[in-house]
C-alpha positions in Angstrom: 213.6 117.8 167.4 212.8 121.6 166.8 210.2 123.9 168.3 207.7 125.8 166.1 205.0 127.9 167.4 204.4 126.1 170.6 205.0 122.6 169.1 207.9 120.3 169.4 208.3 119.0 165.8 209.9 115.7 165.0 212.0 116.0 162.0 213.1 113.3 159.4 216.5 113.1 161.2 214.7 112.3 164.5 212.5 109.6 162.7 215.6 108.0 161.1 217.5 107.8 164.4 214.5 106.4 166.2 214.1 103.7 163.6 217.7 102.8 163.9 217.4 102.3 167.6 214.8 99.6 167.2 217.1 97.2 165.7 214.8 95.4 163.6 216.4 92.0 163.0 213.5 89.6 162.6 210.4 89.3 160.5 208.2 89.5 163.7 209.7 92.8 164.6 209.4 94.1 161.0 205.7 93.1 160.9 205.2 94.8 164.3 206.6 98.1 163.1 204.9 98.0 159.6 201.5 96.6 160.7 199.7 99.7 159.8 202.2 101.3 157.5 202.1 98.5 154.9 198.3 99.0 154.5 198.6 102.7 154.1 201.6 102.4 151.8 199.7 99.8 149.6 196.5 101.9 149.5 198.2 105.2 148.4 200.8 103.5 146.0 197.9 101.8 144.3 195.5 104.7 144.4 198.0 106.9 142.6 197.6 104.7 139.6 194.0 103.3 140.1 191.2 105.6 141.5 189.1 102.4 142.2 191.4 101.3 145.1 190.0 102.4 148.4 191.6 102.3 151.9 188.7 100.0 153.0 189.2 97.4 150.4 193.0 97.5 151.0 192.5 96.9 154.8 190.0 94.2 154.1 192.4 92.3 151.8 195.5 92.7 154.1 193.6 91.8 157.3 191.0 89.3 156.0 192.2 88.1 152.6 189.0 89.2 150.8 186.5 91.9 150.0 182.8 91.6 150.3 180.4 92.9 147.8 183.0 94.3 145.4 181.6 95.3 142.1 184.5 97.0 140.2 187.2 95.8 137.9 188.7 92.5 139.1 192.2 93.8 138.3 191.7 96.2 141.2 191.5 93.2 143.5 194.5 91.7 142.0 196.5 95.0 142.5 195.7 95.2 146.2 196.3 91.5 146.7 199.6 91.7 144.9 200.8 94.5 147.4 200.1 92.1 150.2 201.9 89.3 148.5 204.9 91.6 147.6 205.3 92.7 151.2 205.4 88.9 152.4 207.9 88.2 149.5 210.1 91.2 150.6 210.1 90.8 154.3 212.7 88.0 154.7 214.8 89.7 152.0 214.7 93.0 154.1 215.9 91.1 157.1 218.6 89.5 155.2 219.5 92.8 153.5 219.5 91.1 150.0 220.9 93.5 147.5 219.0 95.0 144.6 219.8 93.0 141.4 218.2 92.9 137.9 216.5 89.6 138.8 215.3 91.1 142.0 213.7 94.0 140.2 211.9 91.7 137.8 210.7 89.5 140.7 209.2 92.7 142.4 207.4 93.6 139.2 206.0 90.2 138.9 204.8 90.1 142.5 203.1 93.6 142.0 201.6 93.1 138.5 200.6 89.4 138.2 197.1 89.2 136.9 197.0 93.1 136.6 198.1 93.6 132.9 195.4 94.8 130.7 194.4 92.9 127.5 196.2 95.4 125.1 199.5 94.8 126.8 199.0 91.2 127.1 198.1 90.9 123.5 201.4 92.6 122.5 203.4 90.0 124.4 204.1 92.0 127.5 204.2 90.0 130.8 204.7 90.6 134.4 208.2 90.1 135.6 209.6 90.6 132.1 211.2 93.9 130.7 209.2 95.6 128.1 209.4 94.4 124.5 207.9 97.6 123.0 208.6 101.2 123.4 206.7 103.2 126.0 207.5 106.7 127.2 206.4 108.5 130.4 206.4 112.1 131.8 206.1 115.5 130.3 209.4 115.0 128.4 208.7 111.5 127.0 211.3 109.7 129.0 212.1 106.0 128.8 214.7 103.8 127.6 214.4 101.7 124.4 213.5 98.1 125.1 216.9 96.8 124.0 218.6 99.2 126.3 216.6 98.3 129.4 218.7 95.3 130.8 222.1 97.2 130.6 220.4 100.3 132.1 219.1 98.3 135.1 222.4 96.4 135.5 224.2 99.6 135.7 221.8 101.1 138.2 222.2 98.0 140.4 226.0 98.3 140.2 225.9 102.0 141.0 223.9 101.6 144.2 226.1 98.6 145.6 228.1 99.3 148.8 227.1 102.9 149.5 228.4 103.9 152.9 225.9 105.2 155.4 227.4 108.6 156.0 225.6 111.9 155.9 222.6 111.7 153.6 224.0 109.0 151.3 221.3 106.6 151.9 218.5 109.1 151.4 220.2 110.5 148.3 220.7 107.0 146.9 217.1 106.0 147.6 215.9 109.1 145.7 218.3 108.4 142.9 217.0 104.8 142.6 213.4 105.8 142.2 214.1 108.8 139.9 216.5 106.8 137.6 214.1 103.8 137.6 211.2 105.8 136.5 213.3 107.5 133.8 214.4 104.1 132.5 210.8 102.9 132.5 211.7 99.2 132.3 208.3 97.7 132.1 205.2 98.1 129.9 203.2 98.9 133.1 203.6 99.2 136.9 206.9 101.1 136.9 205.6 103.7 139.5 204.7 100.8 141.9 208.0 99.1 141.5 209.9 102.3 141.9 208.3 103.2 145.1 208.7 99.7 146.4 212.4 99.7 145.4 213.0 103.0 147.1 211.5 101.8 150.4 213.3 98.4 150.2 216.6 100.2 149.8 215.8 102.3 152.7 214.9 99.3 154.9 217.9 97.2 154.0 220.0 100.2 155.2 218.1 100.4 158.5 216.2 103.5 157.5 212.4 103.9 157.8 210.2 103.5 154.7 207.8 106.2 153.6 204.3 106.7 152.1 204.0 108.6 148.7 200.5 109.9 149.6 198.1 110.1 146.7 197.1 113.6 147.8 200.7 114.8 147.2 201.1 113.0 143.9 201.4 116.3 142.0 204.4 117.3 144.0 205.7 113.8 143.5 205.3 113.9 139.8 206.8 117.3 139.5 209.9 116.1 141.4 210.3 113.1 139.0 209.9 115.4 135.9 212.5 117.8 137.4 215.0 114.8 137.5 214.0 113.8 133.9 214.7 117.3 132.6 217.8 118.2 134.7 219.3 115.1 136.4 218.8 116.9 139.8 217.4 114.7 142.6 217.1 117.6 145.1 213.4 118.4 144.7 212.7 114.6 145.1 215.0 114.3 148.1 213.1 117.2 149.7 209.8 115.5 148.9 211.1 112.3 150.5 212.1 114.1 153.7 208.6 115.7 154.0 206.9 112.3 153.2 209.0 110.7 156.0 207.8 113.3 158.5 204.2 112.9 157.2 204.3 109.1 157.3 205.9 108.8 160.9 203.9 111.7 162.5 204.9 115.3 162.1 205.0 116.3 165.7 203.6 116.5 169.1 202.1 119.5 170.7 203.6 120.8 173.9 201.1 120.7 176.8 200.4 124.2 178.0 202.0 125.0 181.4 199.0 126.3 183.2 196.5 125.2 185.8 192.9 126.0 186.8 193.9 129.1 188.8 195.3 130.7 185.5 191.7 130.7 184.1 190.6 133.4 186.8 187.4 131.7 187.5 184.7 133.9 189.2 184.1 133.4 192.8 
């Protein structure tokens, strides 16, 4: 904890330490800690890709399982509902600390994208939970593995991140690498960003680190950090973005109460 201009600011290091102290070892404890987070994460992760997604609709679906008087594209409802289903799918795996595998990556994609593929991709044979069968590129430098390269690229990524020791910033760096590398591979026809953000947070949580929100209002910084990795292979900007997002997610700081009393106001008598 550091002091800045009369404030005691909680840093990402403090946030990680506090999370570890909670010793979250059951779905009940996880649900308690993430009761509000999962809604905020789902809203922002969806809104980055789909401007029709609102916080109100997201909260309604998470808390009540439905939205009243919705008149937009029905895919929007599927996308929000899929976030809720995906959290429920992942919760026991987080507690069990199941590793990230190729089959796991495809399962996460299926959870997040079922019913949400557009007609054009569906007509081309693309399906939720299956790697892309056509070539798609992303980012300013047109990144993306060829369809025939994707299975091996994902397998290699999963092997790379197995058994990383929790020393120094290893876990944060690996989580940053997972997201950057996954977006660079661009394994699916659609939904890569949502899967990448979910994999990043999943990896953090199975290593007893807190998850973070990629806020839609910071998406320009987020995309710039991903593009930097695509062009240089350097995760540093994205790692710094993650640290700031952790602090934004779990409350930046707490203002110190002024040490004065009524006498210090020099009231007139």
